[in-house]
N, C-alpha and C positions, 0 to 999 in steps of 0.2 A: 504494499500499500504506499501511496505518496501522500505526505502532509502539504496542504497547501492553505491559501486564504483567497476567497472570494473576492475578486476585483471589479466584477462589471457584469452586464448581461449582453448576450447576443440576441438582436432580433433578426429573424429572417422570414420574409413572407412568401419567399418561392423555396419550396424544399421538397424531397421526397415524402410520401404518405406516411411513412413509419416514424419520420420525425414530428409529424404534427401532434400539436399536445405536448412536446417535451420541451422544457425550460432549457435552455443553453446558458452556461455560465462561463465567463473567463476567470480561472484558476491561477494564482501565482504559486508556484513550488517555494516552500520555506524548507530550511536545514536546520535541525537542532544543532547548536553550537554550546559549549560551556557557559557562555555568557547570556544565553537565551536563542530566541527563534530568530534566524536571517533571512531575508528576502534573497532569492536566487536571481531574479530577473528573468527567469524561464517561465513562460505563461503557455496555457492551453485552454481550448475549449473544451467543457465537459458537459454530458447530459446530467441533470440534476434529478436524482431519484429520491431525495429527502426533504426537499423544500429548502434548501439553504438560502440564506440571505447575503447580502454584500458586506464584506468585512469578517464574515464568519471563518474560523480555522474548519477545515474539512479533510474528511480522507477520500481519496480517489484510488479507484482501481483502473487497471489500462489491461489491454489485450484481451485473451480469452475470459479473463476474471470479470470484465466489464460486460460480456455477453452473457453471462449468467446471474447477473444482477436481476432482480426482479423486474418484470416488464420489459426488459432490454433484449430478449431473446432474438427478435427479427429487426432489431435498430443497428443500423450500420454505425457504429462507434467505437473507439478505443479508450475511450476515457469516461468514467462514470463517478460521480459523486455520491458514495454509500453510506456516509457518516458525518455528523456534526461533533466537533471537539469540544467539550464543556471545560475540561481543564487538562492540563499536560504537565507531568512531572519528570525530570530527568535529574538522576544523580541527588535526590532527595530534595530538590529544588524545583519550584513552580516555575514554568518557562513562560514567556511572553515574548510578542513580537517586537523586535527592536527595529526602528527606523533608521 
């Protein structure tokens, strides 16, 4: 799984039927470091399976794992948001996103 932060939303009026009704979000990958969570600058478009919102930390799965997420079997995607992070600890300390 990949840890990321929702940065924005993608609006697409022309798309294949299997994507209709699916919310598409821009997620920036974040990395866990000793001093906190750090932005990587790497962004991806993900199908949202959990109703995530902008600014939230999320778990993303890619590849074959994305196609076995609920309601994604026939959706042509390689990245799906499958969880919202409530809190994160590493080495006994709460981790926060650093700007």
